[in-house]
LUMKE-720771 format. One record per residue (C-alpha): residue number from 1; residue in one letter; x, y, z. Coordinates in Angstrom, 3 decimals. Example, Ala and Ser with C-alpha at 12.3 -4.5 7.8 and 13.67 -1.06 7.14 Angstrom:
BEGIN
1, A, 12.300, -4.500, 7.800
2, S, 13.670, -1.060, 7.140
//
This chain:
BEGIN
1, M, 10.972, -2.245, 6.907
2, T, 9.413, -5.641, 6.310
3, K, 8.117, -5.531, 9.875
4, H, 6.027, -2.446, 9.019
5, V, 4.772, -4.142, 5.862
6, D, 3.702, -7.164, 7.879
7, E, 1.893, -4.859, 10.326
8, I, 0.102, -3.156, 7.418
9, V, -1.022, -6.571, 6.208
10, K, -2.383, -7.342, 9.643
11, D, -4.183, -4.010, 10.020
12, L, -5.313, -3.118, 6.485
13, V, -5.457, -6.325, 4.495
14, N, -6.884, -8.505, 7.229
15, G, -8.744, -5.713, 9.021
16, D, -12.316, -4.546, 8.682
17, L, -12.175, -1.568, 6.350
18, Q, -15.873, -0.906, 6.899
19, K, -14.894, 0.853, 10.136
20, Y, -13.631, 3.760, 7.992
21, W, -16.981, 4.058, 6.215
22, S, -19.620, 1.813, 4.730
23, G, -18.585, 0.399, 1.364
24, F, -14.894, 1.248, 1.807
25, E, -12.653, -0.955, -0.317
26, S, -8.890, -0.938, -0.449
27, V, -7.383, 0.000, -3.792
28, A, -4.112, -0.975, -5.439
29, Y, -1.241, 0.430, -3.437
30, A, 2.461, -0.098, -2.928
31, L, 4.782, 0.549, -0.030
32, Y, 8.418, 0.839, -1.007
33, D, 11.950, 1.491, 0.168
34, K, 15.263, 1.826, -1.725
35, K, 15.401, -1.898, -2.481
36, N, 11.893, -3.303, -2.701
37, V, 8.306, -2.535, -3.614
38, Y, 5.543, -4.267, -1.659
39, L, 2.541, -4.365, -3.975
40, F, -1.032, -4.852, -2.690
41, N, -4.390, -5.324, -4.458
42, H, -2.945, -4.958, -7.944
43, P, -3.997, -6.998, -10.999
44, R, -0.331, -7.827, -11.643
45, M, -0.084, -9.685, -8.344
46, T, 0.172, -13.412, -8.172
47, N, -1.657, -15.237, -5.415
48, N, 0.841, -14.981, -2.544
49, K, -1.188, -16.201, 0.385
50, P, -0.494, -16.032, 3.283
51, I, 1.488, -12.755, 2.859
52, N, -1.087, -10.925, 0.666
53, Y, 1.443, -8.813, -1.198
54, Q, 4.044, -9.239, -3.882
55, V, 7.650, -8.107, -3.482
56, L, 9.204, -6.459, -6.533
57, K, 12.565, -4.834, -7.103
58, W, 12.425, -1.041, -6.707
59, N, 12.633, 1.127, -9.822
60, E, 12.504, 4.881, -10.499
61, Q, 8.746, 4.820, -11.075
62, F, 8.335, 4.543, -7.296
63, N, 9.167, 8.050, -6.146
64, G, 7.237, 10.082, -3.582
65, C, 3.868, 9.458, -1.982
66, T, 1.347, 9.829, -4.756
67, L, -0.726, 8.026, -7.353
68, I, 0.982, 6.414, -10.340
69, L, -0.178, 4.277, -13.239
70, Y, 1.718, 1.092, -12.532
71, D, 1.219, -1.289, -15.453
72, D, -1.549, 1.086, -16.603
73, Y, -3.458, 0.651, -13.345
74, P, -3.956, 3.454, -10.759
75, T, -1.780, 2.625, -7.754
76, A, -1.226, 4.694, -4.609
77, I, 2.428, 4.614, -3.515
78, V, 4.000, 5.394, -0.136
79, D, 7.725, 5.728, 0.608
80, L, 8.409, 3.781, 3.816
81, E, 11.603, 5.749, 4.433
82, L, 9.641, 8.939, 5.084
83, Y, 8.105, 7.466, 8.247
84, D, 10.023, 6.815, 11.450
85, D, 7.562, 4.439, 13.060
86, Y, 4.495, 2.377, 12.360
87, A, 2.100, 4.829, 14.003
88, S, 3.210, 7.561, 11.595
89, L, 2.920, 5.253, 8.628
90, Y, -0.576, 4.138, 9.593
91, S, -1.767, 7.642, 10.515
92, I, -4.857, 9.363, 9.159
93, P, -2.922, 11.026, 6.272
94, Y, -1.881, 7.546, 5.132
95, T, -5.407, 6.156, 5.193
96, R, -6.587, 9.270, 3.372
97, T, -3.967, 8.619, 0.694
98, L, -5.374, 5.147, 0.175
99, S, -9.037, 6.105, 0.411
100, R, -8.713, 9.187, -1.794
101, F, -8.081, 6.915, -4.749
102, S, -10.938, 4.515, -4.000
103, M, -13.048, 6.270, -6.599
104, Y, -10.892, 4.870, -9.422
//
């Protein structure tokens, strides 16, 4: 699954989000599997350049594809195991999940 996470970094973190709409900004989100959580854009993160995300151990708070308050901060979460390939993971429903919470 790390390969998909690295592709997300390439496409979302390093990409031009303005192509979605003017003023679009990525919010805190996490991709996770049964072992790890890959945390992006969260105040809890340490500066992990060049990977742009922090790897945490999975816990029961990461369940489903939804919005949670992780460390009291709104964070969109996506279960990597629900997607068979990168195209499905990066699909329009996924970007809507991330953008839907951009108002927070």
